[in-house]
C-alpha positions in Angstrom: -22.7 11.8 4.2 -20.3 11.4 1.3 -19.4 14.4 -0.8 -17.6 14.5 -4.2 -15.0 17.4 -4.2 -13.0 18.8 -7.1 -9.7 20.4 -6.2 -6.7 21.8 -8.1 -3.2 20.3 -8.5 -0.5 21.7 -10.7 -3.0 23.2 -13.2 -5.2 20.0 -13.3 -8.5 19.1 -11.5 -8.5 16.2 -9.2 -11.6 14.4 -7.9 -12.0 13.5 -4.3 -14.6 11.8 -2.0 -15.1 13.0 1.5 -17.0 10.7 3.9 -17.8 13.2 6.7 -17.4 12.7 10.4 -17.1 14.9 13.4 -13.9 13.4 14.8 -10.7 15.4 15.0 -8.5 12.7 13.5 -9.0 12.1 9.7 -7.8 9.3 7.4 -6.4 10.2 4.0 -6.6 7.1 1.8 -4.2 6.8 -1.2 -4.9 4.1 -3.7 -2.1 1.9 -5.2 -1.2 1.2 -8.8 -3.7 2.8 -11.2 -6.7 2.0 -9.0 -9.4 4.7 -8.8 -10.3 6.0 -5.4 -12.9 3.3 -4.7 -10.0 0.8 -4.4 -9.9 -2.8 -5.4 -13.3 -4.4 -5.2 -14.6 -1.1 -3.8 -12.7 -1.9 -0.7 -11.6 1.6 0.1 -15.0 3.1 -0.5 -16.6 0.6 1.9 -13.9 1.1 4.5 -14.4 4.8 4.3 -18.2 4.4 4.9 -17.7 2.2 7.9 -15.2 4.5 9.5 -17.4 7.6 8.8 -20.3 5.8 10.5 -18.2 6.1 13.7 -17.5 9.8 13.0 -14.1 9.4 11.5 -13.7 11.6 8.5 -12.1 9.9 5.5 -10.9 11.5 2.2 -10.0 9.5 -1.0 -8.9 10.9 -4.3 -7.8 10.1 -7.9 -4.4 11.3 -8.7 -3.7 13.1 -12.0 -4.5 10.9 -15.0 -6.5 8.3 -13.0 -10.2 7.9 -12.8 -12.1 11.2 -12.7 -9.0 13.4 -12.5 -7.5 15.3 -15.4 -3.8 15.3 -16.4 -1.2 12.7 -17.1 -0.6 9.7 -15.0 3.1 9.8 -13.8 2.7 6.9 -11.3 3.3 6.8 -7.6 6.8 8.3 -7.9 5.3 11.5 -9.5 2.5 11.8 -7.0 4.1 14.2 -4.5 2.0 17.2 -5.6 -1.2 15.1 -5.8 -0.7 14.0 -2.2 0.0 17.5 -1.0 -3.1 18.9 -2.8 -5.3 16.1 -1.4 -4.2 16.8 2.2 -4.9 20.5 1.7 -8.3 19.8 0.2 -9.2 17.5 3.1 -8.2 20.1 5.7 -10.1 22.8 3.8 -13.4 20.8 3.7 -13.0 19.3 7.2 -11.5 22.2 9.1 -12.2 20.6 12.5 -9.4 18.0 11.8 -6.4 18.4 14.0 -4.6 15.2 13.2 -4.2 13.5 9.7 -3.2 9.9 9.1 -2.3 8.5 5.7 -3.1 5.0 4.6 -2.0 3.3 1.4 -1.4 -0.1 -0.1 1.5 -1.2 -2.3 3.1 1.7 -4.2 0.7 4.1 -2.4 2.3 3.1 0.8 5.8 3.9 -0.6 4.5 7.3 -1.9 3.2 8.1 1.6 6.5 7.2 3.2 8.4 9.3 0.8 6.0 12.3 0.5 3.8 12.2 3.6 6.0 14.8 5.5 5.7 17.2 2.7 1.9 16.8 2.8 1.9 17.5 6.6 0.6 14.1 7.6 1.0 13.2 11.3 1.2 9.4 11.0 1.1 6.6 8.5 -0.5 3.1 8.1 1.4 1.3 5.3 0.2 -1.9 3.8 2.6 -4.1 1.6 5.0 -1.2 0.7 6.5 -1.5 -2.8 10.3 -1.8 -2.9 10.9 -3.8 -6.1 12.7 -2.1 -9.0 12.4 -3.2 -12.6 10.1 -6.0 -13.7 9.8 -9.3 -15.4 7.2 -12.1 -15.4 8.5 -13.5 -12.1 7.9 -12.6 -8.5 10.6 -10.8 -6.5 13.5 -13.0 -5.4 12.5 -12.9 -1.8 9.0 -14.1 -2.8 10.5 -17.0 -4.8 12.6 -18.1 -1.8 9.5 -17.9 0.3 7.5 -20.1 -2.1 10.3 -22.6 -2.6 10.7 -23.0 1.2 7.0 -23.8 1.5 7.1 -26.3 -1.3 10.2 -28.1 -0.1 8.1 -28.9 3.1 5.1 -30.1 1.1 4.9 -33.8 0.1 2.3 -32.8 -2.6 4.8 -30.5 -4.2 7.4 -33.2 -4.4 4.8 -35.6 -5.9 3.9 -33.0 -8.6 7.5 -32.6 -9.5 8.1 -36.3 -9.8 4.9 -36.7 -11.8 6.0 -34.0 -14.3 3.4 -31.5 -13.1 5.9 -28.7 -12.7 7.0 -26.3 -15.4 10.7 -27.0 -15.4 11.5 -24.0 -17.6 9.8 -21.7 -15.1 11.5 -23.4 -12.2 14.9 -22.9 -13.9 14.1 -19.2 -14.4 13.1 -18.8 -10.8 16.3 -20.5 -9.6 18.3 -18.3 -11.9 16.7 -15.1 -10.5 17.8 -16.2 -7.0 21.4 -15.8 -8.1 21.0 -12.4 -9.6 21.7 -9.1 -7.8 18.6 -7.0 -8.1 18.8 -3.1 -7.8 18.4 -2.0 -4.2 18.0 1.8 -4.6 14.3 1.9 -4.2 14.3 -0.5 -1.2 17.0 1.7 0.5 15.0 4.8 -0.2 11.6 3.5 1.0 12.9 1.7 4.1 14.9 4.8 5.1 11.8 6.9 4.6 9.7 4.6 6.8 12.4 4.6 9.5 12.4 8.4 9.6 8.7 8.3 10.8 9.7 6.2 13.9 6.7 5.3 16.0 4.4 7.3 13.8 4.5 4.6 11.1 2.7 1.3 11.3 3.3 -1.5 8.7 0.6 -4.1 7.8 1.7 -7.1 5.6 -0.3 -9.8 3.9 1.9 -12.7 5.0 1.9 -14.7 1.7 1.7 -11.8 -0.7 4.7 -11.4 -3.0 5.0 -7.7 -2.5 4.8 -8.1 1.3 7.4 -10.9 1.3 9.8 -8.7 -0.7 9.3 -5.8 1.7 9.7 -8.0 4.8 13.0 -9.2 3.4 14.2 -5.6 2.6 13.1 -4.4 6.1 14.9 -7.2 7.8 18.1 -6.7 5.8 18.1 -3.0 6.9 17.2 -3.6 10.5 14.0 -1.6 10.2 12.6 -1.2 13.8 9.2 0.0 12.8 6.3 -2.1 14.1 5.1 -4.7 11.6 1.7 -6.5 11.8 0.9 -9.6 9.7 -2.4 -10.7 8.3 -2.6 -14.4 7.4 -3.6 -14.0 3.8 -2.1 -14.1 0.3 -4.5 -11.4 -0.9 -2.6 -8.3 -1.8 -5.7 -6.1 -1.4 -6.9 -7.8 1.8 -10.1 -9.0 0.0 -10.5 -12.6 1.2 -12.6 -13.8 4.1 -11.7 -12.0 7.3 -9.0 -9.8 5.6 -11.0 -6.6 5.4 -11.9 -6.8 9.1 -8.2 -7.4 10.1 -7.1 -4.5 8.0 -9.7 -2.2 9.4 -8.8 -3.2 13.0 -5.2 -2.2 12.4 -6.2 1.1 10.9 -8.6 1.8 13.8 -5.8 1.1 16.2 -3.7 3.7 14.5 -6.5 6.2 14.5 
């Protein structure tokens, strides 16, 4: 059964959804970006229902200023108190839980790595962690290199270039970005936080997603030893074809 639960956080009221199960290991789902707790394409709501059908309790929530929750939205970097409050509410309404695992995609994964210990989580499943600072209309430099490497191997891409089917101004901007030194503070912070979890953190990357490519490059540059599993997709939210099943299988393994 799914229950909607209201709980307090720093003087505001947050909305959560509990999919009940009798298991002692619970999954706390944190949504990325400004998504509501249902997730992209209702993916997190459907995942919660499938897990709860096997007696795995699952809790989802809207952080302050998002969806049904009151307050101001301060983004993932300001979500520490929200995460702590959600974990406390989960334990209060499912008191039989003895182990709590956090799952998040994109900047939710970064928030879990940074604040999960404070929330008392036991382990993490992190999909496509966000490590890119600043922003423009181009993908991260690592993703640009990944795309160019693919296209250099493609006869069709060369044919498009010779036929004038490539935006040369955009190509020039991409090449210029490869020579720039992007800020690395966030990548340092997130990778170090993940490393501190040791074997209690599992990474899942969408192989051709820009955010995942940027994280893989940051992890490799910093010799991150945490186990990484790839899903052969370009869908950031694991929404295509067999993606949801692959993501769910990885989460079930962690559970």
